[in-house]
N, C-alpha and C positions, 0 to 999 in steps of 0.2 A: 588693711583698709584704713583710710583716714577717718576723722570724726564725721559723724552723720552718715556713714556707710558709703562714702565716695572713695574711689581709688585715687591715690596720690599720683602725680605725674610719673614718678619712678615706677610705681606699680603698673600703671597703664602702659608705659613703654616696655616693661618686661613682658607683659601679656601680649603686646603687639609683636615683639620679636619672637616669642615662643610660638605664636600663631603662624607667623611667616615661615618658621622652620617646619611647622607641621605640614605645610603645603609642599615642601620639598621641591620648590620650583626655581630657587636661585641657582644661576649658572647652568641651567639646563639648555639643551640645544633649541634652536628656533623651531617653531611649530606653525604649521599652516593655519590652524584655527585662530591663533592670535594674530598672525601677520595679515590675515584676511580682514580682520576688524580694523587694524590700524590703517590699512589701505583705504577701506570704505570711509573711515572717519576723515582722512586727509582729503579724499575726493569730495565728501559731503560738505566739508567746511572750507574747501578750496584753500587748503593750507599746505605748505611745503613739508611740514614735519608733523608726525603723530607718533606718540610713544606710549607703550605700556611700561611704566616705571615702577620698580619695586625697591623699597628703601629699607636697608638693614641698619646696623648701628653706626656704620662709617661710610656708606656709599649708597648711591642710587644706581641700580642695575636695570638694563632695558631687556625685558623678556621679548619685546617686539619693538622694532624701530623702523619707521618709514621716513625716509629722507634724511637720516642721520647715520654716519658711519661709526660713531663712538659706541662702545659697548656699555660704558658706565662712566660716572663722574663722582667726585667726592660729595658726601652728603652735605657738608657745610656750605657748598655753593649751589646746591640743588634748589630749584623752585618748588619741587614737590614737598619739601620738608614743611612748608608753610600750610599746605593742605592738611598734613597730618597734625600739625600744631593747632590749626584753627578748627579741625574736625568738620570742614565744609569745603565746597568748591572755592577755588581762588581764580579770579579772572582779572588780568592786568592789561589794559588797552595800550598803555605807553609806559614801558618799564623804565625809560629814562627819567620819567617824572616821578618815579617811586624811589625813595631814599634807600629802601631795602635792596634794590637791584641795580641801580645805575652804575655801581662800580664792580658788579659781578663779572668774573672772567668770561662767563657765557654770554654776557652782554657786550663787553668791550672787545671780546675776541670771538672766534668761531664757536658757535653758529650765529653770533650777532643777533640774539633774541631781542625782539621789540614787542611782541605780543605773546601772551601766555594765557591759556585757559586749561585748568586741571580739575578733575573731579575725583573723589575718593574711590579707591578699589576697596570696598568694605567686605570683610570676611563674615562668615556665618555668625560669629560671636560679637560683631560690631567693631572689631579692631580694623584700623586702616592700614593696609599693607603697602600701599603706594598710590599711583594715580594713572588715569588715562588722560593724557594731555594733548592739546593742540598748540603748536608753536608756529609763529610767523616771523619773518625777518623784517617786516614793516609794521607800522602801527595800523590798528584796525579797530572798529567800534567794539564795545562790549557785547557779549552774547545776550540775546533776549531770552526770556524765560523758556520759550519753546526750544531754542537752540541748546540751552543749558540742560533742559530735561532730556533731549535726545542724547546728548553726550553722556548723561548719567545712565540712560538705557543701554548704551554701548558698554559702559563700565560694568553694568549688571551682567551683560552677556559674557564679558571677559571673566568675571568672577564665577559665573555659572560653569564655564569651561574649566576654570581652575578647581572649583569644588568637585566637579566630576572626576578630574584626575586625582584629587586628594582622596575621594571616597574609594575609587578603584584601587589606589595604592594601599589604603588602609585595609580594604577587603583582601587584597592579595597577601598583605603581611599577616592578617589574621588567619588566612587559609594556610600560609606557611607555618605559622605558629601552631595551628591545630595539627597540621601534618607532623611537625616535630614532636608535639605532645603525644600524638597517637603512636609515633615510632617509639618514643621512650616508654610509653605505657604498655606497649605490646598489643595494641588493639588495631585490627584491620577493619576498614569500612568497605561497603560494597553496595552496588545498585544492580538489581536483577530485573531485566525487562522481559516480562512473561510473553510479550508478543513476538520478540525476535530471539529470545533465549540468550541474549548477550549479557555479560557481567562486567561492570566497571569496578575497579579496585582502588583503594587508597590506604594510607596509614602503614602499619607494620606488616604488609602482605608477605614480603619475602620471608620474614621471620616465621610467620604462622603457616604459610602454604608452600614455600619453596621459592628459590631464586628464579625458577622458570615460569612464574605465575603469568607473566605478560604474554606468553605464547600458549601455555598449557591450560590456563583457566579463563580464556576469553569468552567462553559460553558454558551453558549448563551441562553439556556433554563432557567437557573437560572436568567439571566439578564432580560429576558422577564417577568418572574414572579415578579420581583421587580418593574417594571414599572407600573404606573397607567394604568388601562385598557383603559381609554379614549385616552391615548397617544401612545399606541402600534402600531396602524395602521400607524400613521404618521411616527414614527421612523422606522418601517419596510420599508416604502417607501423610506425614505432618505437613509437608509443603503443599501437597494437593488439597488438603483440608483448608489450609490458610488461603489458597487461591480461590477455592470455591466459595468460602464464607466471607472473605475479606477481613478475617481476624488476624491478630498478631501471630507472628511466626517465631517460635522459640523451641529449640531442641539442643541435644548434645549428641555428638557422634565422633567416630574415629576416622582419621585420614592416614594415608601413607605419605609422610613427608619425605621428599627425595633426599634430603640431607640429614634429617633427624630421626627417621624411622616413624613408628606408629605414634601419633599424637592425638590427644582428646581435644576437641573444639566445641565450645558453646557458642550459639548464635542467638541473637535477638533482633527482630526486624518488624517493620510495620509498612503500610502502604502509603505512598506519597500522594495523598488525596488532593493536595494543593495544586498539583500539575496534572497528573494522570493516575488513575487508580490501577494502572497496569505495571507500575514500578514499585518493586519491593526494596526498601532501603534498610540496611541493617549493619550490625557490627559482629565481628568474630573475635573470640578470646581463647587463648590456649589455657586449658584447665587440666593439663596432664599432671602437674604437680599436686593439684588439689585432689584429683582422682587417686593418685598414688597414696596420698595421706589418708584418704578415705578408705582405700583398700587395706592399708596398713592398720588403720583403726579397727576395721571389721575383723581382720586377722587377729589382732590383739584381743578383741572382745571374745572371739571364738576360743582363743587360747586361755583367756581368763576363765571363761565358762568351763572349759575342760579341766583347768586346774582346780576350780572351786568344787567341781564334782569329785575329783580325786581327793581333795582335802576333806570334804565331807565324808567320803567313804572311809578314809583313814581314821578320822575322828570317831566315826560310828564304830569301826572295828575295835579301836582302842577302848572306847567306853564299854562295849559289850564284853570283850575279853578281860578287861580289868575288873569288871563287876564279878566275874566268876573267880578271879584269882585273889581278890581282896578278902582279908580276914574280918574286917568290920567297916563301918561307915567312915571312920577317920582314916583308916588305911586306904580306903577306896578314893576319898577326896584327895589325899596326898599323892597317890599314884597318878590319878587323872590330872591333877594340877601340874605335876612335873612333866608329864608327857605332852600336855598341851603347851607348856612353856617351850618345850623342844620344838614343836611345830611353829610356834610364834617366832623363835629364833631363826628358823629357816625362812619364814615369810619376811622377816625384817631384812635379811640378806637379799632376797629376791626383789623386794620393793626398792632397795637402795641401788639396784642395778637396772636391768632391762626387763624384769618380770620372767624372763626365760631361763636365765642362768645366774649362778651366784658364785662368789669367790670363796675358795677354801679358807683363805686368811680371814675374810670377813666372818665366816661361820665360827672359826676358832676364837675370834675376838669376842663374839657373843657368848660362847661357852666359857671363856676365861672370865668374863664379867659376872657370870652366874656362879662360877666355881673358881675363886681367885688363886688357888694353889695349883692350878693346872698350867704347865708350861708346854710350849709347842714350837716346832720348827719343821720346815719343808717348803717346797716350791709352791707358789700360788697357782692354783688351777681353777678353771671355770667348770663348775658342775651344773648339769641340767637340773631342772626342778625336781624330778623324781629322785635323783641321786643325792641332791642336797638334803631333801627331807629324810631320806634313809640314813645318811651320815649324822644328821642332827639327832635322830632317835637313838642311834647307836651310842653317840657321845653322851647323851642324856642318861641312858641306862647304865653305862659304865661309871659315869660320875656319881649318879645316885647311889649305886652299889658301893662305890668307894667311900662315900660319906657315911653310909650306914654300917658297912662291914669291913672296908678296906683302908687304904692309906689315908684317906681324908677324914677318917673317924677320929684320928689323934692329931694333936697339935703339931707334931714333928713330921708327919707324912706329907708327901706330895706326889704329883703325877706328871710324867713327861710323855708327850706325844710327838713322834717323829714319823715322817713319811718321805718316800722317794717315788719317782716314776721313771721307768727305763726310757732311754732315748729312742727316738723314732728309728725304725729299722730293726730293733731288737726282736728276736723270735724265741720264745714268746715275749711280748712287751707287757710288763706288769706294773701295777701300782701296789706298793707295799707300805702298810702303816703298822707301827708298833705302839701299843699303850703299855707303859711301864709304871707300876706303883712301887714306891719305896717308903721306908719308915713306918711300915705297918706293925702295930703292937698287938693286934688281935690274933686269933687263931688263923693259920694259913692252910687253905685246902679247898677243894671243890665243895659246893653246897650239897646238902643231903638230897635235895630234889630240884628238878629243873623248874625255875620260876617262869612266870609269864614274860618278865623282862628279858630273860635269856632267850626265850622263844622269839620274842620280838626282834632281838638282835640277829638271831639266826635267819629269821625270815627276811630282814632288811638286807643282810649281806648276801645270802645265797640266792633268794628268789628275786629281789629287786636289783641287785648289783651284779649277780652272776659270779660271785667270788667265794672264798673260804674264810673261816674264822677259827682260830685255834687259841686255847688258853693254857698257860703254864703257871703253876703256883710255886713261886720261888720263896726261899726263906725271907726275903725282904718284901715280898708282895706279889700281886698278880702281874703277869706279863701276857699281853694279848696281841696276837698277830692277825692282821687282815690282809689278804691277798686278792686283788681284783684285776681283771683285764684293763690295761691302760687305754682308756678311751677319751680322756679329758685333755683339753688343750691348755696351754699356759695362759694365765690371765694377763 
């Protein structure tokens, strides 16, 4: 904007040309609505030529021309440019007496203009797009105020027609944009007429309801056919309640999509009270993925609840049995702490994966972090939660015993864990693990009595995993072998 809030000539011209483009009228075909006006103007003013002239940056183009064959002329020789420049009607009774026009090619040559009267074609925002003009090949008096006012009235009619087309074009474009947006967003629109049962569709209908929607879903009966039978009574009840009370319609149901199988659909709708309260207008959205995530979350919550119950039961049993086996309070705290640490290692592995299974390698990394002189090797396997907890308790009892009485009680001792699993198709297919202690400087031999830790390992291997456990006391230390049915898949 120029100083004082006024637009500069350049800004005004840019606005005018932008507005002209907005009407999308340049170079369009002749239209009867405009031609009728120019004919009436020519008859009313007894003039041989009447034009609807639109001016762009380099030419004047005639949307309607009565009495003139030319479709356009250069802007720099047009009479209409002066209407735009002066921002008011221009009437010239004798162009030969006007220095601006006497040498104009439209005066010196065809159509030999001698009289010109043009009024602005003013857009909705005040910009002048061109003129409605009357032209004569002979001199004639200036128009009186009434004649000029009538010509401006005809110009207003021309612009009303142009504005109608502009608004319709913008509405159609907005509708197409909305349709494209609905397609991209996966939303289908619909209108249900309760009087006739007919349904009109828009948006992403084919995606949500099937490519045959135009024939299969033209009415409410086709809609009921597409619903799963188990959901029909519920939807009928919700829809019937909405019709009876005039309230919002909202529900979720399953359909049999002809290309995509069973899908979940959510609908929201209301009554079109502005036209008739018998029309229900709404949208449909595919919520199958959300439903699937919700079902997975519910399944996970049930699984976590089951796991927590199992974990609490295991902890309770460990606490109870350890209490009976402990020699004093310090011994009790030490034993409980170690076994709870073993459970925590198993939970860390499960939390780092998918809650349902855990990696054998991940578990051994946890064990190695707690007992650094333990080395291990074997294929990585996915253990279910109960097996992972059982193996964690076994490793903890073995490692704790090694620290107290075995290889890890001296600085030179260490432990090696190796395991294998038979290939698929082997009969029987077994998992075999060997715990080997070396560098033991203490007495070698079986304990005098069976400890709770030994009972816990026996229970974990035999009862929980369905396998066997064997111990051999070699001169270098304990060698323990665990054999289980091979039920675990590779990680």
